[in-house]
N, C-alpha and C positions, 0 to 999 in steps of 0.2 A: 646643545636643545634639552636633553634630557634633566641636567641639572636645573634646568628655570620650572621643573613641574614641582607642582606645591604637594605638600605632604597630604595626603587623602584623609587625615584627622581635621585638617584645617578646611578643606571643601565641604565635608558633611560629617556629622556625628557617629563615633563608632558604633553607639546605640541610642536606638529611636523606638519610643513605643508605638507612636502612630503606623499607620500605612506606609511600608516598605516603596511601596509605587502607586502613586496616584494619581489618576490621568481623566483631568475635567472637561467635556467639552471640546474635545481635541478635533480641530480640523486640518488635513494635509491635503495639498493640492500639488500636481507635478504641471510645469509650466512648458510649454511648446510654442513652435511659433504662431501655431494658427490657433491655442486657445489656452486655458487654465482647465486640467482634468485635475476635479475631486477626488481624492481617491480613498480617503476617511473624512465623514462629517460626523461633528456631534457625537464624538465617542467618548464615553467616560467606563473607569471601571478602577478598583480598590485592590490591591495585594498585600496580606496583612502579612508579620514577621511570622515566618515557618509556613506559611499557606502554598498552594499550587493550584495557580489560576489556570486553566483550557480553555483558549482560543479557537474555536472552531466556525466552520464555514467552506464555501466552494471557493477556486480556485478567483482570483481576482475580487474578493471580498475586502481586502485590506489588510489581513491577517498578518502578513509579513511588513506592510508598511508600517504597522503602528509598531513592530519591534524594529523596524530601522528608527523611529522615530524616537522611541526609550534610548536608544545609542547615537542620536543626533547625526545619526549617517543616511542622509537622504540623496546624498549627490548634488551635483549642482543646479537641477532642475527642480528639485523637489524642496519643499517649503512647509513650515508650520505656520498657517494660514488664521489660525483660532485657536482659542484652548490653553490648558498648561498641563506639563509633566512633570511632577514632581519625587523625586527620590529624597526618603528620607528628611522631605519636607521642604526640598530646595527645588526650584525651580531649574528643570534642566536645559528649559530654554535660553535663560539668563546668564548661563555659565559663559566663561572665557573658555577658549579649544586650550589653555592649560590647565584649568580645572576640569575641563570633561578628560582630559589623558589621565589626569591622575587618578580618575573614578573606572574609567573603562577596562576593564580585564582585572581590577584590583577589588573594585565595589561592584560590577556591572560585568557580566560574561556572559558570551554569548556561543550557542553551539550550532552549526548551520546544517543544512541538509545532507550537502554531501560533503565528507569527512576528508577527503582529499583536497578540496577547496583552502583548506584550514592548515594542511601539513605541507611542511618546503620537503622537495623528494630529495634535494640534495644534502638534506642534514639528518642526523641520528638521531632517535628519538628524544634519547636522553638530552640531548643538547636543545631540542627546542621547548621540552617541557622545563628546564632549569631556566631558561631565559626571562621567564614569566617572573617569577620571586625576585630573580637578581635584577631585572629593570624596575619592575615597581615595588619591592621592599629594599631592592640595595643589601641584600645577604649575599653570605659567600658563597663560592661554589660548593664547596663541600655541604654546606648546610642545603643550598640548594639540591644537589645530589640527593641527600637524606629525602628530603621530600619528596623528591619524583619518585622515588623506589616506593614510597609508604604512600603515595595516592597509585600510583601503578598496581599496586598489590590490592588498594581498596577498590580498584574497578574489576577485579579476579582474574588478571592476566596471567597464565602459567609462567614461571619462571622472568621474574620481573626484571632482573640484571639482563639477561639476552634480549627483552624486549628494549630496553635502554638503550642496549647498542645497535637494534637493528634499525635499518632503514625505511621509511612508510610501503613501498613497493614491497618487503617483506613480509607483511603483516595481511590478514584477511581482511574484507569488509567489515566486519563487526568488530574485528581488533581495532582497524584505524579508529573506531568511532570510538570507541572506550578512551583509546589515546586521549583523543580530543575533547573527551569529558573530564579525563584527568588534567588536560590542560587548563580547562575553564576551571577546574577545583583548584589548581595548584595554590591562590592566592586566596584560597576560603571567602569569594564574594559572597555578599547579602543578595543577591538577585540573580538568576540564573535563567537567560531567555534560550528555549528550546525550540528551534525551527523546524518541523518534520522530519528529528531526530533519527528517525529508524524507518522510513520510507524506503530507501534502499537494501533495507537488511532481508534478510530470513525471516519468516514468523518466527523460528523457535531463538534466532539470536535476537528478534526484536522484543521477546517477552523475557530472554536473560538482561538485556538492555534496561528496558521497563524497570524489573525489580530491583537493578542496580541502582537506576536512578531515584527510585522510590526510598532505598536503605541510606543512599548518599546525602538525600536532601534532608533526612531524620539526623543523622552523625552530625552533619555540619551546621543543620539548623537553617539551612537556605530556601529563600523563596523562589518560585519558580512562575516563571510563566510559559505555560507548555503548548507551541502552537501545532495543532495537527486538523487533517480533514476525517479524522479514525475517532467517532464516537467510543467506540468501544475500548480503546486506548486512554483516552481523555478520563472515562469512567474507573478506569485501574491505577490512573497516575494522580487525578487530581482529587484536591478535596470542592473547589466552586468551579464553574464554567461561563462563558461568556458566548454566544451562539451570535456570530456577526452576518452582515447579508447586504450586497452592495454599498460598502463603506460605511454601514451603521453598527451600532449593536442593537439587536432586535429582542434578545432574551437573554437574563442576566442570573446566576442563583447558585446555591449549593447543588452540586450533584444530582441527590435526593429529591430536591423540588424540582429542576427542571427536567430530570428521567421520568419523575410520576406524575406532577403536577404541571406538565407543560402549559403556558398560557400566551403562546404565538403561534400562529398559524403555520409559520417557515419550519421551526423546530418540527411541528406535528408532521410537515411533509418530508423531512429530511428522517424522520424516524420511520415513515411509511415506504421508502425507497431503498432501506437496505435491509439485507436478510436475516431478521433475526430468528432465533430457535420457533418454530412452528410454520414460519412462510411456506410454504409450497407453490411450487409451478403451475399445479393444477387447481387445487383447492383454496389456496392463499396467495393469488400473484401477488408481486411487488406493485405499487402505484408509483408510478414516475411523475415526478412537478412537471405540469404542463407549461408550453412556453419555453422562453431561454431567457438567461441572465443578461441584465440589460446592460447596454456599455456605460463608462463612467458619466461620457457628456450625452448621454440619453435617456436619463434617468425620469420616472413619469412624475408627476405632480404628487402632492400629499405620500402616499405610502408606499415604499418602494417595491414593495413584494405583491401591490396590488395586481397587476395584471395577471399574475400566476394563482390567486389567492381564491380558495374556494369561500370565503365569505364576505368579499369584497362587495362594498356599498356604494353604490357612483354618488355624486353629490356629497359624500359623507367622510369617504375614505381618500378621495383624492381632492379634498377641498383644503386642507392645511398641513402644516410641517406635523408629523407625529412625534411625539414627545416621549421618553421613557416614563413610565410611573410604576410605582411600587406595588407589588401584589401584598395586599394587607395578610396577617399570620403568618408569614413565610420568613426566613431566612435574608435579609436584603436580597429579595425574590423582585425582578422588576422586569415590565415587557414593555414593548414599543407597538402595541395594539387598541384601537380605540373601542373595538367590540370584546376584550378577551371578557368580561364579565357576563357577557350574552352568549357565549358559544358554548355547547354541550361540547366538553372536551373527551367526554366520556362515551359519545355516541358509536355506535359501532360502523366499523369502516363498511360503505356501501358503494364505494367508486368501484374495487377492484369485481373483474367478472371471472367467475370459475369457469378455467378451459377445458376441454375435452383432454383425457390422457391420448397421447401417441401409440397405438398398436404396432409393438415391434416386430419387424420383419424377418427377412432371413439373412445369415451371416453374410455380409458384405465384405468386412477385412478379418484377415484371420494371421496373426503375428507366431510364427514358431520359432523356438528355441534361435532367437534373435541374437548374435552379437555384431559388436562394432568397437573395435581398436584401432586406434591410432599408434602411429610408430613416431617419436620423435628421439634427436640427439639428447645426450646426457647434458651437452652444453648447448642448449637451444640459441643461443645469443650468436657463438661464434661455431657452431656445427662439430664435427668430430667426438671424439670418443663413442661410449657403446649405447646403442639406440635402445630405448625402454619403451614398453608398451604400456599406454593408455586406455583402460578397460573401462569404455564409457557405459556401453550397454554389455549387460551379460546375461545369456539366455531370457531372453524376457519372450514370456507365451500370451496371450490371449485373442477374443474374439470381440467384435462390434458387429453388431447387428443394424438393419434397415431401422432409420428413425430413432435409434437409440444415441444420448449424451452419455458416453463415455470419459469422466474425469482423471486426469492424470495429475497427481500431485506430488510434492517432494521438495526437498531443499534446493538451492544451486548447487549446480554440479553432480545432480542426481543421475541425469541423463537424459531427462525429458525432451529439451530442446532437439539432443542428438537422434532420438526417436522421432521427432516430426521430422528432421533433415532426411531419415532414412527413409521415411513414408514418403518424401515429397520427392525423392530422386535426385537431390541436393548431396547426399552421400550414398555410398551402396554400401550392402551389410557384407561383414567380414565372416559370417556363418550363420547358418538358419536362414529363415526366407519370411516373406511378405507376399500376402495372397491377394489380390482384387479380383472378388468373384472367381476364386479358385485360379487366376492365373498369376504366376509368380514375377514377381516385381521388385523385390529388394536387392536382388544386382546387378537391375538395369538404372543406368545414370538418365537424368532427365533427358538430356539431350537426345538418347537412344531409345524414350519412351513415346509412343504414338500419341497424337492430339487427345484422342479419347480417355487414354491413361491420364495425360497431366491435367485434363479439363475433369475430371473425374475426383481426383483430389486436389483440392486447393486449401489456400493458407487464409486467416486473417492474422495478422503480425501485434504484437503488442503496443508499438510506436504511432501511433495513426501520422503524429509527423513527418516521419521519416518515409513512410510507406508511398506517397504521392508525389508524382513528379512537379516542382513548383512551377514549371514553365509551361504547363499543359492545363486545357481546363476539364473540368471535372467530366465533361460528357466525352471529351476524345479521349480519357484515360481509359473508361469504360469501354467504348468504340474498339479502342487498341485491341483491348482482350478478347474480344467478339472476332476481331481480324484474326489474332494469333489462334484461337480456337476453331476457325472456319465457318463462324455461324453469320447467318444472311445473306443473300445472292447479292443483294445492292447494297449503297450506301444509305439508301433511304430505309430499307430492311432495317439495318444495323443500327440505324438512329431510333429507328419506333420502339426495339429491343430495348434499346442504352434506356430510353425513356422510361418504358415499363420497370426494367430493374431499377429506377431512380424510386418509382412509385414504392415496388416491393418494399424498399428500405424506409421510405417513409419521408423522403425528402422531396421539397415541390419542385417540378420539372425546371422552374426557369433555375437551377443551380448547376444545369450541364454547361450554362456559359460564364459559369463563376472559377475563377482560381483558386486553387488551395487556400491560399493568405486568405481569403475571404471567407473561410468555413472556421466555425469552433472544431476543438477535438473530438467532441459528441458528432459531428457531421461529418468530420473525416474518417472517423471508423465506419462511418454507415457507408462510406462512398466506398473503403474498403471493403466492406461486406458485401456489396454490390456488386466488385468487381470479383472477387471470389464465386460468386454464383452466376457468373456471367456464362459461364460453360454448363449449365443445370449440374453442378458437382455432386457427386453421391457422397462424397465425404468431405466434412471441411475442419481442418486442423487449427483451431482459435488457442495460439500462443500468449496466455495472458491478455486478452482482449479488451478488459475492462479496467484491469489495473492504473492505465495512467488515465483514467478519466475520473470526472469528480462522482460522488455517490449517486445525487441524483442522475447524472446522465449513464451511470452504470445500469440502474433500473430499465431504463426505455432501451437502451443498447442490448443487455440481456433478453429482455420483452421478447424485442426484435427478433434476436437469435433464435429462440423458441417459435416464435409467430412462423419463421420463415421454416423451420424445419417441419413444423406440422403440416406445411400447406407443399412443401417440396421431398418431405420422407427424405432426410438428408441425414445422414450418422454425423454427429458429432462429436469429436475427438477434444474436450476443453482442457488443456492444461493451466494449472493455475496454484498458487499456492494460499489462496484466499478460500480458507475451508469452510465459511461461511454462505459464500454465494456456490461453491460447490455442492455443499446439501441440499441448499433451495432446488439447483437444476439439473444435478446430473443422475441419472436412473442407476449407474454403477459409479463404481470408484476404483481405481489402481493407485496405489501407494508404493512410490519409488523409493529406494535411498541407493545410493552409490552404484548405480547401474543396474543393479536388482527390483525385481519385482517384489516387495515383501510382504505386501497383503491386495487381495484383490476379493470383490464382495459388491452387491445391490447397495446402496445407499443407506440405508436402515442398518444392513449388518457391518457395514463398515464404522459406523457411526456407534454400535453398541457394542458394550462386550459380551465374547473376550476382543480384545485389539493383540497385534503386534504391538510390543513394547515403541516402535518409533512411532504409528500412528497414536497411541495414547498419549504420548509426548506433542505430536504435531497439534492432536483435540486441546489439551492443557494449554497451549500455547497461543490459542485465536481468541483475539478480542472480542468479548460479546457487551455491545449494547445496552446492556438490562438488567438494571437493578434486580428482577427476582433470578436471575442464573449464578448457580454456584459451581465453582471449577476446583476440580482437584489440582494442587499445585504443583507442577513437573516442570523443574528446567534443566534442561540439557546442560551438563557440563562439555566444555569441547567444543572443537570445530569438527566437521564433516572431513574426514580424511581424504588424502589425495586419490583420485581413482589411478595414480602414477604407482602410488605405492599403499595399495588397498593392504588393511590386515588379514591376517591368516581367519581362516575357521569364518564366523558369521560376520559379514559387512559390520553390521551394527554393535558388535560386541563392546567396541572400546567406549561407548557412553552409553553402555543398556542398565538400568539399575535395577532390571530381574535377573541378570548373568547369575548372580550369586545361588539362584534356586535349581539352577542344572549342575547337575553331579560332572564327576571326571573331567572338568575342564575341556568338553566337549565344545564349547563356544568357541574358544580359542584355536580348535584346531579342524573342526568340520564346517565346512558348508552344508547349513540345514534344510533339508527335505519343504518339499512345498506340502502342507500339511491340510487336508478339507476339513473342515470345522461344521459344516452344514453346505446344501446342494448349493453350489455357484460361490460359497466362499472359501477361500484359502490363504492360510498364510504361512511364510518362509521361516519357520522358529523351531528350535530346540525346546521349548516348555512343553513341560506334559497336558494332557487335556485337564487333568485336575487343578493345575495352579492356571491354567488358562479360564477355566471357569469360576475362578474363585474373583478375578479382576469385578472390580466397582466402576458405575458409571464416572467418566469425567465428569459431563456435564449433569447437572441435575437442575430442575426448577422448582424453586418453591412450591410447598402446598397450597401456600394461600393465592397463588395465579389462577 
C-alpha cells in the first residue's frame, strides 16, 4: 500500500509563492438519519507562507470542523457541500486518497488537544518519531534517528537521548505535548494545524510551549493555523485572526486591526466578557453575552448573532444572508455585519452595573500548619519495597473571612486539590488542623462529620459534565441534596426550596424536569452551584469552576457566583490557574508551589512587586488579550519536581532565576521562613528585602492607554 503513495512533489509544488492555504466559501455538513446539520457555512480564509492564523470562537462554532476539512478527515457522515480548500494552489477536495496520503503528515501536519491521543503507549518515543520520515520520505533508520534527536533538542526537552528511549507514560503532560509537536515537525511540513494544543497544560508550561511554537515556526518557515478559544494566546502566537460564530467567519484581519479596531458586535461582546487588566468585580464588572449559542439546525434567519446582538435591527439584520465585506483602509480586514459603519465602536460601555463591595465579616475558616502526606509503596504497581512519602501539603496556614473570596493558585501537583479534599473531609490531615468557626474538623472524615458541618462546606467541581447523575432530573438531584441536609419538613417544602435555588442561579423553573443531557455546559455548572448552596453553605470551594466553559459563559457563571456571595455572605475559596480571572474576582490570593504557600496577600499586593519569584513567573505566563499590555518575558525552565522527591531547601530553587542573588547556598539547604513584606502580605523566600524592593512590574500598560 505504501509503495503506491506518490511522491509529494508530484502532488503539490515544493515551493509556492501564493497562499499556502486558501479556503473559499467552504460549507461542511454532517448527515444524520433525521436531517442535514450544517456545521460550517460560507467560510473563507487565507494563510500566506510563514504566516500564523488564529481561529477563535466558542465551542461548537466550527473551528475544529474547518481543521478536519483541511485534513480531509470528516468521517463517514461529514461532507464538504460547497466551496473549496486549496493547498499550494491544488484543491484538496479533488485529490485521490493516494495523493492525500502523500501530503498528510509530510506537507500538512496536525497537533491535537490531547497529546496521548497521538502517542502509542506501547512504543518508545524514538520509534514513534522515526516512523514519520521513514514512511513519508523513505530515509534510513540511522538518518531518522539523527533527525529525531535534532527535533527533540529543538523542542527543548532535557536529555534528548533518554527521551527517545522513554515510553509516553514516563513523560509529564507538557513533555508529551512537546513530543507531539516534534512528531509533527519531523518531516518539516509547510502547514501546521494546532487544535487547542495547550488547553490541558499548566499556564507556565503553556507559556513555554507557545514560545516554542513561535520559535519553530520561524526556524522551519512553517505556516500555522492555530485553533484556540483563548484570545490572549492568539495575540501572543499569531499574525492574523479569524473570529467564528455558529459556523461562519464573522470577522478577520491582522491582530492589531481586530483587537484595536474591531468591526463586529460578536468580537466586541467576546472582549467584554473576558477579564482584561482594569476589569473589576465592583467598579467594572464583566458583561456576559445574553442568550444562548444557537444549535446548528436552529439558526435564526439573516445574521446568526442577531438574537444576542445589542445593535440588531428587525427587518434588516434578519432579512437576508449577511456577506463578508472588506473594511476600507485596513490590512485584509473584513466583517460580516451590515451595520458596522453605523456603530460607534468607541462608545463607553454602559451595560455593566457597578456593584457594591461586600463587607468582610469574622474569620470563618482557619487553617493552622496543615500537613497532608500520603504513603506509597516504592513499587506502586506490584507493591512491596520501601514505602515513600508524598508531601502533598506542607505547613499551610491561612484564614478566610465571611463574604471573602480567597483565590488559591499554582501549577498542577502543587497541592490545591489535596487542600480542597481535606477541607471537604474527603481526606484527613496528617498534621496541623482546620477550624470551622473555631471547631477543629481537619482530622474528621466526611462520614464522621455532622450534617451541619457537611452542608457548611460545599464544593463546585471543575467539570460540570461529570458531576450530575445522567439518569435523574435536575430538580430531583437538588431535592436529593436537600434531603441529605435535612432541609424541609415535606416533599412540597423541598420542591419549593428547589425552585427557589433554580431562581438563585438564574435558571428557568421548567428546567427542574429536564435531564442533564438537555442542558449546555454553563447550565449544568449552574445546577452544580444550586446544589452546593442547597444547605446554605458558609464556605464554597470552587475548583476551577469555569475552566471547562466558553469565555462568554465564564463571565455569566463568575457574575452569578459573585451575586450569590453578596446575598448569602458566603466565603468563596476559588481554586484556579487562570490569573486573569483571579485578579478580577478575588479579594486575597494564596500562591502554592509543591505543597507550600509561597506567597499570600490581598490581590493588589500579589499582583504588584515585590513578588515571590514563582509568582513573578506565573504572572509572566498569563496570556492577556490586550495589545496595550507589555509583559516581562520569563519562561520557567524544567518541570515542577515530584512531591515524592522534593528538592532540599527552598521548594522552588531548582527553577528560580533569582537564586544566584542569595549567598552561601541557603536556597539549596534551608527552607525559607515566611517573611512579612507589608500588613497581610507574606512571601516564603530567602531574598533580601533590598532585592525584593528592586523587582519591576511584570505587567505594564502603555501610557497611551
